[in-house]
N, C-alpha and C positions, 0 to 999 in steps of 0.2 A: 527392549524398545523394538531392537532391530527385529525380532523373531514376530512381531505382531504388526509392523508394516509389511512385512513380507506375507503374512496370512491376508492381510487387508488388500494388499495388490491382487494377490491369487483370488480373492472371492470378487473383486471389483472386475476381471478378467472374465470368470467362468460365467457368471449370469447373462453379461450381454453377448458373449460366445456363445453360449446355449442357445441363446434366441435367435442370434444370426443362423445357428446349423439347423435350427428347426424352420426357419424363414426360407432357406435355401431348398431345403427338402419339400416344403410346402410348395414352393412355386413351380417345383419339377414336377409334383405329382396332381396337384390341384389345376384344374381349367382356369386359364386367365379371363379377366374380363371381356366379353365379346360384344359387338355392338348390338346382336339383335336380343340381347339378354340385358340391356340397360334398361332399368325402371324407368317406365313411363314418364311418370311425374318429372324426373330429372330431365329427361329429353324437353319436355313443355317447358320446364322452368328457363333451361339453356336457350331453347328458341324465343322464348320472350325476353329474357336477358340481353342477347348478344344478335336477334333478329336473324336466326339460321334455320335453314331448312331443316326438315326432320332427320335426313340422311346425315347432313353434317353436323346437328348437334348430338346425334348419336354417335358418330365418329370421334366427335371432341370429347365428350363425356366417357369413352372408352379409353381415348390415349389418355388422360388424366389418370383413369384409374390405374390403369397399366403402367404408367408413369411413377405414381407413388408406390407401386409395388415394387418398382425395380429400383428406385430411389432409397427405399428403406434397405437395401443392401448396404450402402453408404453409412448412414445414420447408424446401422446395428455394428458395421466394422469399427466406425470412430469409436462408438461407446465401448466396443470390447476391448480396444488398444488405449482407452481415454487413461489408465494408469500409468501410460509411458509418457515420456516428454513429446510435445506437441512436434518439435524438432525432427524427431524420430517418425512419430506415428502420423504425423500430415503426409509425407511423399507415400508412405507405404499403404495408406487409406486410397490417396488420389491414384495409385498403380494398381492394387488388388480391387478394388471396387468395379471397375469395368471388365476386368479378367473375370471376376467372379460372376457378374452379370450376364456376360456373353456366354461363359461356361452354362449356366442356368438355363438359358433360352435353347444352347446347341443341345442340350438333353432334351429339353422339353419338347421342341419341335422336331427331333430325330432329323436335325439337317443344320448345318451352321447358316445362321440367320444371313437374308440379302442385305446388299447394301445400304438400302435406307432403314432397314431396321437396327443394320449394326450403329447407325449413324444416330438413331433414336435410343437405341440400348445405352451406347457411349456416354451421349447427352445427360440422358437423365440420371444415369448412374454417378456422372461427375457432380451434377446437382447435389444429389444425395449424399455424395461423399462431402462437399463444401456443406452442406446443413450439419452433416454429423459432426463435423471439426467444428462449426461453429457453437455447437452446443458441447463442446471437449470436455469441460469441466462442470457441466449442471446435468449430473446423474438424472434428476426428476423431470428437467425439460425433456431429455432422451425417452424417458419412460412414457411421458404424457404423448410425445410424438408417436410414439411406438403404438399406443393404445388408439390412437385416432388413427392411424393410416391401417392398423390390422382392423379395425372395425369397418373404415371406408372400404377396404378390399374385399372383405368379407361380404358386405351388403352388397357389392360391384358384382359378384361373382354368382351372385343368387339366379337361380332360375327363373326367368320370366317368358319363355317360350317353348314349345315343344322341342323335345331332342332331333325330331324328323326335319322340322324346318331348319334347325342349327346344321344339320348333317348335309342338308339339301344345300344352304348358302354356302358351305366349305367347298362343295363338291365343285359347285359354280367356280367360286374363286381358284381352285386348283385347275379346272380346266380353263380359265381366263389365262393363268400363268404359263 
């Protein structure tokens, strides 16, 4: 009985842990959602629903997509540690999620994030950690959430503009900074 419990605990940690590792690697090497690549129909939907201008709707959609990507780190980390009691895994998830998110973005950007980026990353990472902890004992709910966010994130990264325009916008942003 004890051996079966150990095997079940090991398996319940391995799969979400592997998903977390793949997610972190994907976030490092894949391009994050860009305002210029946001699907046009989403921008129009946000404009009509929230009465936003086109640039504001683009930035809002991009921030939501980026937030889901960063928040998923907390959900997956909570899923990886769900075999352990919440009294131990809860604080660990709340501490490690922002550290992992900042580390991923540091590697991805090639520089330590700016103050406003740090605020956004940490805030969204903590909301993701809280979401993951709220689903602590429900493996199916975590799987559904992961599938939804992976699909949403992959859809938001899709290219909708030319790379030349994207590079020109990045160069302008760097020049302005």
